[in-house]
C-alpha positions, 0 to 999 in steps of 0.5 A: 497929304501932298497931291503928287504923293497921293497921285503916286499912291493912286496910280500904284493901286489902279491896276489892282482896282481895275482887276477888282482886287481892292477893298471897298474902302480903297475903292471909295478912296480911289473913286473919290480921287478919280473924280478930282484928278484929271491925270489919274482919271486919264490913267484909269481910262487908259488902263480900262481901254487896254483891258477891254482890248485884251478881252477882245483879243482873248475872245477872238482867239477863243473863237478861232480855237473853237472853229479849229476844234470844230474842223478837227472834230469834223475831220475825226468823224469823217476819218472814223466813218472811212475807217469803219467802211474799210473794216466792213469791206475787209470783213466782206472780203475775208468772208468771201475768201474763207467760204469759197 
């Protein structure tokens, strides 16, 4: 098989390989080719780096969302306490007004 032809096939399969979507047999063929071919190995490393960067960005977004949720929950609890205090005060005022 022509080396360029094989490289094209491997390059087409690399995204699936990095996502773990290829079979064990295909994994073995890709890994064997990556040992021999510098061009395809570099492409794989570039893809792996992009995946790692994407995961880091997702983790940062998730942490930001969690911080925002914690702030939101804190604000809701504070608002709940405030409304409860207002309700108690309103009931006290009604009690005084009705029983005078």
